[in-house]
VEXBA-16651 format. One record per residue (C-alpha): x, y, z. Coordinates in steps of 0.5 Angstrom, whole numbers, plus 500, padded with zeros to 3 digits. Layout:
N
px X	py Y	pz Z
...
***
This chain:
426
px 311	py 343	pz 758
px 316	py 348	pz 757
px 313	py 353	pz 753
px 319	py 358	pz 751
px 326	py 358	pz 749
px 327	py 363	pz 755
px 324	py 359	pz 760
px 328	py 353	pz 757
px 334	py 357	pz 759
px 331	py 359	pz 766
px 328	py 352	pz 768
px 333	py 347	pz 765
px 341	py 348	pz 766
px 343	py 341	pz 767
px 340	py 336	pz 762
px 341	py 329	pz 761
px 340	py 325	pz 754
px 337	py 318	pz 754
px 338	py 314	pz 748
px 334	py 308	pz 747
px 336	py 303	pz 742
px 330	py 298	pz 740
px 330	py 291	pz 737
px 333	py 291	pz 730
px 336	py 298	pz 731
px 344	py 298	pz 730
px 349	py 301	pz 734
px 351	py 306	pz 728
px 343	py 308	pz 727
px 343	py 309	pz 735
px 349	py 314	pz 735
px 346	py 318	pz 729
px 339	py 318	pz 733
px 343	py 321	pz 739
px 347	py 326	pz 734
px 340	py 328	pz 732
px 337	py 329	pz 739
px 343	py 333	pz 741
px 342	py 338	pz 735
px 335	py 338	pz 737
px 336	py 340	pz 744
px 341	py 345	pz 742
px 336	py 348	pz 737
px 331	py 348	pz 743
px 336	py 352	pz 747
px 337	py 347	pz 753
px 344	py 345	pz 755
px 346	py 338	pz 757
px 351	py 335	pz 761
px 351	py 328	pz 759
px 348	py 323	pz 754
px 347	py 315	pz 754
px 344	py 310	pz 750
px 341	py 304	pz 753
px 339	py 298	pz 749
px 332	py 296	pz 750
px 331	py 288	pz 751
px 324	py 288	pz 753
px 319	py 294	pz 754
px 317	py 296	pz 761
px 310	py 299	pz 761
px 312	py 303	pz 768
px 318	py 306	pz 765
px 319	py 303	pz 758
px 326	py 301	pz 761
px 327	py 296	pz 766
px 326	py 298	pz 774
px 333	py 297	pz 775
px 336	py 301	pz 769
px 331	py 306	pz 772
px 334	py 306	pz 779
px 341	py 307	pz 775
px 339	py 313	pz 771
px 336	py 316	pz 778
px 342	py 315	pz 781
px 346	py 319	pz 776
px 341	py 324	pz 776
px 342	py 325	pz 783
px 350	py 325	pz 782
px 350	py 330	pz 777
px 345	py 334	pz 780
px 341	py 334	pz 773
px 334	py 338	pz 773
px 332	py 335	pz 766
px 331	py 328	pz 763
px 330	py 328	pz 755
px 329	py 321	pz 752
px 330	py 320	pz 744
px 323	py 316	pz 744
px 316	py 317	pz 745
px 314	py 316	pz 752
px 307	py 315	pz 754
px 303	py 319	pz 759
px 304	py 314	pz 765
px 311	py 313	pz 763
px 313	py 320	pz 763
px 309	py 321	pz 770
px 313	py 315	pz 773
px 319	py 318	pz 771
px 318	py 325	pz 774
px 315	py 321	pz 780
px 322	py 317	pz 781
px 327	py 323	pz 779
px 323	py 329	pz 782
px 325	py 333	pz 776
px 323	py 335	pz 769
px 322	py 329	pz 764
px 321	py 330	pz 756
px 321	py 326	pz 750
px 323	py 327	pz 743
px 316	py 329	pz 741
px 316	py 335	pz 746
px 322	py 337	pz 744
px 320	py 338	pz 737
px 314	py 341	pz 739
px 317	py 346	pz 743
px 322	py 348	pz 737
px 316	py 349	pz 732
px 312	py 353	pz 737
px 318	py 358	pz 738
px 319	py 358	pz 730
px 312	py 359	pz 727
px 311	py 366	pz 725
px 305	py 365	pz 720
px 298	py 365	pz 722
px 297	py 358	pz 719
px 303	py 355	pz 723
px 302	py 358	pz 729
px 295	py 355	pz 729
px 298	py 348	pz 727
px 303	py 348	pz 733
px 298	py 350	pz 738
px 293	py 345	pz 736
px 299	py 339	pz 736
px 301	py 342	pz 743
px 294	py 341	pz 745
px 293	py 334	pz 743
px 300	py 332	pz 746
px 298	py 336	pz 753
px 291	py 333	pz 753
px 293	py 326	pz 756
px 299	py 329	pz 760
px 295	py 334	pz 764
px 296	py 330	pz 771
px 303	py 333	pz 770
px 301	py 340	pz 772
px 295	py 338	pz 777
px 298	py 332	pz 781
px 294	py 335	pz 787
px 287	py 334	pz 784
px 285	py 340	pz 788
px 277	py 341	pz 788
px 272	py 346	pz 786
px 267	py 348	pz 791
px 260	py 350	pz 788
px 253	py 350	pz 790
px 248	py 353	pz 795
px 250	py 351	pz 803
px 248	py 344	pz 804
px 248	py 342	pz 797
px 255	py 343	pz 795
px 259	py 336	pz 793
px 266	py 336	pz 792
px 265	py 339	pz 785
px 269	py 338	pz 779
px 276	py 336	pz 780
px 281	py 341	pz 777
px 284	py 336	pz 772
px 277	py 335	pz 769
px 276	py 343	pz 768
px 282	py 343	pz 765
px 281	py 338	pz 760
px 274	py 341	pz 758
px 278	py 347	pz 757
px 283	py 344	pz 753
px 278	py 340	pz 749
px 274	py 347	pz 747
px 281	py 350	pz 745
px 282	py 344	pz 740
px 275	py 345	pz 737
px 276	py 353	pz 737
px 283	py 352	pz 733
px 281	py 347	pz 728
px 275	py 352	pz 726
px 280	py 357	pz 725
px 285	py 353	pz 722
px 279	py 351	pz 717
px 279	py 358	pz 715
px 286	py 359	pz 714
px 287	py 353	pz 710
px 281	py 355	pz 705
px 285	py 361	pz 704
px 291	py 357	pz 702
px 287	py 353	pz 698
px 284	py 359	pz 694
px 291	py 361	pz 693
px 293	py 354	pz 690
px 287	py 354	pz 685
px 290	py 361	pz 683
px 296	py 358	pz 681
px 293	py 353	pz 678
px 289	py 357	pz 674
px 295	py 361	pz 672
px 298	py 355	pz 669
px 305	py 356	pz 672
px 309	py 350	pz 673
px 310	py 349	pz 681
px 316	py 345	pz 684
px 316	py 344	pz 692
px 323	py 344	pz 695
px 323	py 338	pz 700
px 328	py 335	pz 704
px 331	py 333	pz 711
px 332	py 339	pz 716
px 338	py 343	pz 715
px 340	py 340	pz 708
px 340	py 347	pz 705
px 333	py 348	pz 702
px 332	py 355	pz 704
px 339	py 357	pz 701
px 337	py 353	pz 694
px 331	py 358	pz 694
px 335	py 364	pz 695
px 340	py 362	pz 690
px 335	py 360	pz 684
px 330	py 366	pz 686
px 335	py 372	pz 688
px 330	py 372	pz 694
px 333	py 373	pz 702
px 329	py 367	pz 705
px 331	py 366	pz 713
px 337	py 361	pz 713
px 340	py 359	pz 719
px 345	py 353	pz 721
px 339	py 350	pz 725
px 334	py 345	pz 725
px 327	py 347	pz 723
px 329	py 354	pz 721
px 324	py 354	pz 716
px 317	py 352	pz 719
px 312	py 357	pz 714
px 312	py 355	pz 707
px 315	py 360	pz 702
px 313	py 361	pz 695
px 318	py 365	pz 690
px 316	py 366	pz 683
px 323	py 365	pz 678
px 324	py 366	pz 671
px 328	py 361	pz 667
px 333	py 363	pz 662
px 328	py 360	pz 656
px 323	py 365	pz 659
px 318	py 361	pz 662
px 316	py 362	pz 669
px 316	py 357	pz 675
px 314	py 357	pz 682
px 318	py 355	pz 688
px 316	py 353	pz 695
px 321	py 352	pz 701
px 317	py 347	pz 706
px 319	py 345	pz 713
px 324	py 340	pz 713
px 323	py 332	pz 715
px 326	py 329	pz 721
px 327	py 321	pz 723
px 322	py 319	pz 728
px 317	py 326	pz 726
px 311	py 325	pz 731
px 305	py 323	pz 727
px 301	py 329	pz 731
px 306	py 334	pz 727
px 305	py 330	pz 721
px 297	py 331	pz 721
px 298	py 338	pz 724
px 302	py 340	pz 719
px 299	py 336	pz 713
px 296	py 343	pz 710
px 303	py 346	pz 710
px 306	py 339	pz 707
px 301	py 339	pz 702
px 305	py 344	pz 698
px 309	py 338	pz 696
px 303	py 334	pz 695
px 300	py 339	pz 690
px 306	py 341	pz 686
px 308	py 339	pz 679
px 315	py 337	pz 681
px 319	py 335	pz 687
px 326	py 338	pz 688
px 329	py 333	pz 694
px 335	py 336	pz 697
px 340	py 332	pz 700
px 346	py 334	pz 704
px 353	py 331	pz 701
px 357	py 332	pz 707
px 352	py 328	pz 712
px 355	py 321	pz 713
px 347	py 319	pz 713
px 345	py 322	pz 707
px 342	py 316	pz 704
px 338	py 315	pz 711
px 335	py 322	pz 710
px 333	py 320	pz 703
px 329	py 314	pz 705
px 326	py 318	pz 711
px 324	py 324	pz 706
px 321	py 319	pz 701
px 317	py 315	pz 706
px 314	py 322	pz 709
px 312	py 324	pz 702
px 309	py 317	pz 701
px 305	py 318	pz 707
px 303	py 324	pz 705
px 301	py 321	pz 698
px 306	py 325	pz 694
px 310	py 318	pz 691
px 307	py 319	pz 684
px 310	py 326	pz 683
px 316	py 327	pz 679
px 322	py 328	pz 684
px 328	py 331	pz 682
px 334	py 329	pz 687
px 339	py 335	pz 688
px 345	py 333	pz 692
px 347	py 340	pz 696
px 354	py 342	pz 699
px 359	py 339	pz 695
px 364	py 344	pz 697
px 364	py 341	pz 703
px 367	py 334	pz 700
px 374	py 333	pz 702
px 376	py 330	pz 695
px 374	py 328	pz 688
px 374	py 321	pz 690
px 368	py 322	pz 694
px 365	py 326	pz 689
px 366	py 321	pz 684
px 363	py 315	pz 688
px 357	py 320	pz 690
px 356	py 321	pz 682
px 356	py 314	pz 681
px 351	py 312	pz 686
px 346	py 318	pz 685
px 347	py 318	pz 677
px 340	py 321	pz 676
px 341	py 327	pz 681
px 344	py 334	pz 680
px 350	py 336	pz 684
px 351	py 343	pz 687
px 353	py 348	pz 692
px 349	py 354	pz 694
px 355	py 357	pz 697
px 360	py 357	pz 691
px 354	py 357	pz 686
px 357	py 350	pz 683
px 352	py 346	pz 679
px 346	py 352	pz 680
px 346	py 353	pz 672
px 346	py 346	pz 670
px 340	py 345	pz 675
px 336	py 351	pz 672
px 337	py 348	pz 665
px 334	py 341	pz 668
px 328	py 345	pz 671
px 327	py 349	pz 664
px 327	py 342	pz 661
px 322	py 340	pz 666
px 317	py 346	pz 665
px 317	py 345	pz 657
px 315	py 338	pz 658
px 309	py 339	pz 662
px 307	py 346	pz 659
px 307	py 348	pz 652
px 307	py 355	pz 649
px 303	py 355	pz 643
px 300	py 360	pz 638
px 293	py 358	pz 635
px 288	py 361	pz 630
px 281	py 359	pz 631
px 276	py 360	pz 626
px 270	py 364	pz 627
px 266	py 358	pz 627
px 270	py 355	pz 633
px 270	py 361	pz 637
px 267	py 356	pz 643
px 274	py 353	pz 643
px 276	py 360	pz 646
px 273	py 359	pz 653
px 276	py 352	pz 653
px 283	py 355	pz 652
px 282	py 359	pz 658
px 279	py 353	pz 662
px 285	py 348	pz 660
px 291	py 353	pz 660
px 293	py 361	pz 661
px 292	py 366	pz 655
px 297	py 370	pz 654
px 295	py 374	pz 648
px 289	py 374	pz 643
px 288	py 378	pz 637
px 281	py 378	pz 632
px 282	py 379	pz 625
px 278	py 382	pz 620
px 275	py 376	pz 618
px 273	py 374	pz 625
px 279	py 369	pz 626
px 282	py 369	pz 633
px 290	py 369	pz 634
px 291	py 366	pz 641
px 298	py 365	pz 644
px 297	py 361	pz 650
px 300	py 356	pz 655
px 297	py 349	pz 655
px 299	py 343	pz 659
px 301	py 337	pz 654
px 296	py 333	pz 657
px 290	py 338	pz 655
px 293	py 339	pz 648
px 289	py 334	pz 644
px 282	py 338	pz 642
px 287	py 344	pz 640
px 292	py 341	pz 635
px 288	py 342	pz 629
px 289	py 350	pz 630
px 296	py 350	pz 633
px 300	py 354	pz 628
***
């Protein structure tokens, strides 16, 4: 496995990209997958010299592709002096070993590419642990790639020594131990994040998660709305660690915005599971802001991919506000008009020019007002039991006691929790 971007540049100088067009996948989709793989490989820092897409008629257990096509690719590898094959699909451990045995060069799949990028981008403790856990789980069935010699350890007293453990068995045991350790450490970090989430809920501040396809402009949107300076790069997976910022809307209401990791098609399930606690920022939010890239010809596919991942995470019932970004890159008004007609329920903006950002803030104002009410209540002395209920249901901003014992309270209370307090609202 390739461990760092520095190692990539040192070990891999001439990669060939292999796309696999499976049954039911159109040529146009295959071209988009290959385009995405190129972006992933560039982000990883690996130069490539050629790419090809092969139509898969019937999967082979040995190479995934047929043996004839495998030999043809091997000839191309030799002719072009390539030192790495990168497949835009998931190879089984045995298929990966067979390809390396045939070509005598490094062979990696899409899953390993994404893992490598994640490993280089993780910065918080949680993300680092999540990535390392995913890498260990990915590496476990592939250990023979590193231990093809199957060397034996010697041990025991003279005359009683057997062959001992195979080195791969020792390594597998160490990896299993490491996975258990990582899961325990991750549990501690996740509990800390849960505590932070509970505090947010206690404060009754509406929370929106910004989600979308990787490189759609989520971090840029967070910066524009909050005035912060979150890292923005024109690279896939520039954001791995969720960043939360508190913003004050023009009507005075506060709101929390969280920038999340970008989605991508064919995201490995091991990564979906490994980053589940990070992606739960979207599941636990009051609203979801789905950011789409207007300049991308496959924007609709990206929208479907993101919605599919959200559904997989259990967030399909949360209110979603669709925001179409980068409209400054559209070449004419006709294209804009077509998009506005097709996505009439979405907001259109540019984080570069600022167009549409004020309108988005107004929409967010309406959403926060509909979810939480700022109310003033007068609680008579005989009903002071309601004061503790108000603390539980909402957030008390101020409380004053009158001479007769009545309490005047200003509080933020969710609309769904207002019923017991309605008779006392001024």
